[in-house]
N, C-alpha and C positions, 0 to 999 in steps of 0.2 A: 583415614580420616576424613569428611567432607566438610563442608559447610551444614549447618543446620538448616533446614527450609523452613522452620517458623520460630525464629528466637522469641517473638513476643509472646507466643503462646507458650513456649518452654518456659520462661521467665515467671510469666504470672502463674501458671499453672501450678507447675512443678516447686515454685520456691514458696507460694503462699504461708504454709506452716511456719516458715521463719521469719516470715514478717510481723507475725502475731505476739503485741507486746504484752498483753494481758488487761488487766485494772489498771487505777492510778496506786494502790498499795503496791502491787507486784513491778510495776516501772518504777519506783520510787527507792525498794529495795535494791534491784538489780543497776542503779544507776549510780547510786548513793557514792560507791567507789569511785566510779569513773569521772564524775565531777570533781570528786575530791583530788584525784590524779590530775584533771584538767587545771585547778587552782595550784596544785603544786608544782606544775610544769610552767604555769607562767610566772610563780616566784623564782625558779629554778635559773630559767633563760630570760635575760636582760633584752633579748631580741623578741621576746614574746615565745607561745608555744610552738608557732610553726616553724621558727629557726631551729627549735632546739633537737637534736637527735639523741638517740637512747645513749650513745656515749657521750653526748655533753653532760647529759643529765648525770650518768654515773659520775665521770671526773670533775662535776662540780659539788660533788660531796665528800670527794677526796683532799688530803692536807694537799696543799702546794709543794711539791718536790721538782727541783729544776731536773727533768729527764737528761741522763748522758746518753742513753741508747734510743733508736726510735724502732729497732728489729732486732730479732736474736735468730740466729743459727745454730740450732741445739746438736751436734754431732755424737750420737749415745752409742756407745761401744757394749752392745747387750752381752752380757755373759760375764762381765767383771775382769778388765785386763789385769794383768800380773804388775802392780806397781815396782816390784825387784826387778823386773826384766825392761823397765821402759824407764821410768823418772827416778826411784828413789834408790840411790846407789849405796851399797852395803859391802864395803870392802872387807870388813872384818869376817865378815861368813866365811872367805877363803878355805880359812884356817880352820873353820868348824865344821869343815864337811862330812857329814854322816853323825855326827855326834847328835845326843838328843837334845830337842827344846827343854831349855832349864824350866823348873817349875816356877820360878822365881820371876820368870817373863811372863809364862801363861798365865801365872795366878788364878788358877781354876776357871778358866774363862771358857765358855760354852765352844764345844765343838760339833759339825755336823755329823749326821749319822753314817756319813761315810767314812770318815777317819775316827769315830769317838771309839772304835771297838779296837784300832789299832794297836800292835804291841808295843810298838815304838813311834816316835814321830821325829825322823831324824831330818836334822837341818839340810838344805842343799841350797847354795850360793847361786847367784846367776851365771849362768854360761856365756854370758856377753859382756864384753869389755865396755866400761863407761869413758867419756871424756867430758871435761867441760867446753863451752862454746859460749861466743858472744862476748860483748861487755859485762853482762849478767852473771859469767862463769858459772851457768847453768849444767847442772850433769845431766847426760842425756846418754841412751844407751846404742850401742851400734846399729841396733836394729830400727832407728828412727835417723836416719842421716841427711832427709830433706826438713825434717820438722827443727833437727837441731841448728839449721840454717836460720829459723826464724825464733830462735829461743827469745831475741831481745823483744820481740813484740808480746811476747807470753807473761801471763801471770799463773804462775804453777802452785798450786796449792797440794800438798803433801800432807795434809791432815785431816781430809776428810773421814766421817765416821757414821755411823750408821747401828740400830738395832736388829735388822732385817739379816738372818743369815744364809737364808734360801731364796733362792732366783725369783719366784713370782712375787712374794711379798717386798723383796728390795727392790726389784723395777718398778713397782705400782706404787711404792712407797717414794721413790725418788720420783716419780711423774707426777702423782697426785698429793703428795704429803701424808697418806695414809695406806699402810698394808693391807687393809681390805677393798677390796673393788668397789665401785660407785660413786666416787668423789671425781670431781671435775681435774683436767689433768692441766699442766703449767700453761700450755698455748691454750686451752679454753678459758683458763682466769684471765690472760691477755688480751684475748679477743672480747670477753666480756667486760671487761675493766676498760678497754682502750678502743675497742671497735676495730675498722680496718681503714686503710688510706687510699685502697685500689677497689673500688664497687664492684668491680668486675671479676676479681678473684677473693676467696676466703682468705681469713686473717690468718688461718691456721693449716698449713700443709704438711702431711707427712710423706715420706720417701724412704724405702727401704731396698736394701740392696740385694740385687737377685744373684750375685757372685760372692755372698759370704756361706760360710757353713751354718746350716740350720741346726746348731746343738739343742738351742732353748726356743721355745716357741714366741713369738709376738702376738697378742691379742690386742684387737681393735679397742676395748676397751682402754688401754693405754695412752690414747689419744682420744677419748670420749668427752663428753661434756657433762657426764655426771647429772645432777639436777639441776644445773644450768639451761635455759634455754637452748634447745637441738641446734640453732644456727650457729652456736659455739664449738659444736664438735670438730675434731682434726677431720680434713678431707685427703685421703690418699690416694696420691699420683702415682700413678703404674706405667712401666714400661710396654710398648705393644700397642696395637692401634687403638684400645680404647683406655687411656690415661684415667678416666675418672668412668667408673661405671654408670651403664644407665643413662649416660648423658647425650649422646647422639640421637637423633630423631630415627623412629622407625621407617623401614621400606615404605616409600610411596606418602610419605608423610613431609610438607614443607614447612618452614619459618613461620607463614602467617597461619598455617593448623596449629601450629605450635601456641603461638599468641593469641589466638583467639580461646583456646582452649584455656591457658591460663588467666585469661581474663574473667571467663565463666566461674573458674575456679578459683578467683580472687573474690569476685562476688558472692559465693557461697561461703567461703570462708570467713568475709567479713559480715555477714549474716549472722555467722554462727560465733562469731565474736560478740558481736553486739549482744546476741542472747546469755551467752553465758560467760563472756569476758576472760575467758580460758588464754592465758598469755602464750601456751604454746601454738594456738590457732595463729596467732600474729607471726611465730619463730616460723611455721610451715609456710607460710604467705612468703615470708623472706628467703626462704630454703629455695621455692618455686623461681623466684625471679633472679635469685642469684644461679641457679643452674640455666636459665635463659642466656643470661650474659656470659656464664663459660663456656657456653657452645662456640664461641668466637674467639674469647681469650685465650682459651685452655691450647688450641692447636698452635695460637700462636707461639707462647710461652715455652711448649715443649719442643719447638722446632729449633733444634741447633746448629742445622746445616750452614747458618750465616755465620757461626765462629769461625773467627781465622785460624789458620793452622798452629798460629804461634799458642794459640790459647790449648789446642789440644794437647801440643808439645808439652806447655806448661803443667797441664791436670796428669800427663802420663801416658802410658800407651793402650790403657782400657777405658780411656776416656770417650773414646767414638762407639762404646758398646754401651747403647742405651739400656738403663737398669742396674749398671754397674754403680758400683761407691765412686769412681772419679767419675763418670758420667753425671751420677745425681749432684755431686760436688757442683760441677758447671750450671746444671738446671738450679741448685739452691742460691747460686750467684743470680741467676736471671729473675728468680722467684725474688729476692731482695731488689733488686733494681727495679722491680714493678713494685714495691713498698707492701709486700706480705709481710706481717705482723712477726709471726714466728713461724720458722722453717725447721722442722725436726727429721733429721736424716738418722736413721737406725741402722746399725752395722753387726750383725750375729756373729758368732763364730769363737768367743773369746772365755769358754767355760773349759779350761785347760786342766781337766783332772789326770791327765797323762799325756805323753808325749808332747810334752811343751816345748821342746826347743825347734822341733819341726815346725809344729801347730802356729806358734805365735811368729815365728819367721814368717811364714804364709801370710797371716794377718796383717802383720805390720808392711810387708810390701804391698798389700794392697789397698793401705789407709795413708802411708805416710807422705809420699809424693801430692795426692791429692788435696790431702789436709792442709799440708805447707801452702799448695798451691791456691787454695783458697784464700789464706791468710793475705798471701804475698796479691792476690788478685783485687783483691778486696782494698786493699792500701793504695795500690795503684790507680785505683779508680777514684780515690777519695771518699771510699763508703765506709772505710773500717774504724773511723772517727765518729761515726754515728749506728755501727754495726756492733752488736755483742755477739762474740765465738763461743762457745763452749765446747768442750771434749773431755769425754770420760763414760765410764760404767757406774752400776750399781752399787759396787762393792770392791775389797781388791782380794788378794789370794796370799794364802800362807806362806809363811817362811820355810814349812816343812813339808815333806813329799807326802804327797797321800799314795799310798800303794808302795811299789818296787821303788829301787833308786839306782841310778847309773849315771855317768857323765852324759850318755846320749839319749836317755828315757826316765824323764820324773814329771810327777804331775804337782800340782797345787789346789788345796781344797779352799773352799769361799772363805774369805777373811773381812768381818765388818768393822774391826776396829780401828783400821787405818787404811786410805787409799788415796791416790792420786787423782786430782781433774784440773785443766788449766784451761783459763778464759783468756781471751784475746778482744781487743779494740774498745769501743764506746765505756769510757768511764773507769778501766781499771788499770793499775799500774804497768806500766812496762818492765820486761826485761827483771821480775819482781819474783820470788821465793818467798813461799809463805809456809810456816809449820813444819814441824819435825818430828821423825819418829826415832825409836830407840835404834840399837846395832841389829837388831832382829827385824823391822820395820814391824815388830808387832803391835806396838804400844805408841801412842803421841806421848810424847814428852813437851812440846811447846806449841800454844795458839791452835787447839781444836776446833775444826769446824764443822757444826754438825749438818744435816743434810737440809733439814730447816732452818739453820743459819746461811744455807747456798741459796735457799728460797728466795727468804726475805730480802739478800743482797741484788739476787736478780730482778726480785720486784722493783725493790730502790732505784738501781740503774735505769729501770725502765719509768722512773717516775713516780712510783705508786708506793705508799705506806703498807706492807703486809697486815699489817692489824686493822686496817681501814678499809681493804678491798673483802666487802662480805656477802654473803648469799643466805638470806632467812630460808631454811627447810626443815619441816618438820619440827616447828618451834623454836629452832634453835638458829643461832648465825654460824655459818661454817666461812672457814676461809683456808687458803692453800696451805698455810704453817701450823692450821689447827689451832694451838694455846702454845706456842712454843715459836723459837727464832728470834733472832736477833741478826741486824745488818753488821757485817764484819767490815769495820769502814777501815782498817788497814790495808785493806784491796783495792778501796778506792784512788783514781789518780786526781 
């Protein structure tokens, strides 16, 4: 694209219809809300309208909660890791191998269609040994030897529960607060409520492991903005030559051409916004400008060649393979150093309906060392004190086997009644174990934590009252936790 030969003629002729303002009645009707917004902006900002950013105005309407965390990295194990094989030690199950799940334990609770028609529900203990680690004496499976070494940094919650029993609604519920698609994701809510501390990178970035089994799909709506302005959607960073799609200039097109094009486009969009006051037009302008700045910021942050060998050794042998879970953990640390507000790592492959011993061994081998390394790396850089690290999936797994049963081959169905997650870092208790399940890891017997409670607690750690961060859409004020949720204050350090 070359320079336009007659910019003045272009602006005056082609933009004339957008300059038309109509009569006085039309002007007043179109600008009444705009004038009110200007007045409100003046009231909300002690330094005047010009000094207040959209994020300032949102925060000024929220209660004052001292934030413990400035940023979050959420390591999401998509598919539902088995709590029985990882953190929820149930030694009494060994004596019950192959026996039927007691009805007094099941209590008529719903089963998935995959095991509802089984003639029997045979109990299967974990094939792996557990030991207690650290001063906290936290039980950890032999599958996670590296994680075991950092347990005194972890706040392990064994009593998460949800109502969603199938993958799509369960993961959608965890990420957006509702089982049906269309709501904003956690990262989008944080972007909307807090904004970004780095103007050259999005507030919400998503990474997906290329080395994970794709047993369950991941949809872009899981990091979508829903009904929030589109500038708050998560941006997926990929491995390969184009980390962000459509970011590079076309061949034969230079930075000056792009800048000139964006300037003209901004004029068009601003005129459109003056005419119709559509907030999505402002979001579009912000996205174009962010994309322009990302042309230089993304290549820099994606380049890990400057990392010393000891960093790659810390994160494990696959950390030099771009796009792997280990490499994404290093990239996540770099993004957090750049003050990206919310980094989401997805690692698929945890849906173990069969072949569980072999499959979960492979999964843990991929994620154990890099996960522990991320906690260690953040701590030694002084970042763990204001960074929240989260690990877990959308639900747990059943104590009974789905399908055939043997010492070397068994599977576990979906189990929403109880599962394990952990948090580390900013604002949470270190070396702390919370919640308790029964001897079958089937029901919670102490300190239940609903998904909405978890979401409310996460927002609280970021300095936000989950009941106050709302967005009006189709006549109703929506929030991440819907009409539920409470902050689990026992988890707070």
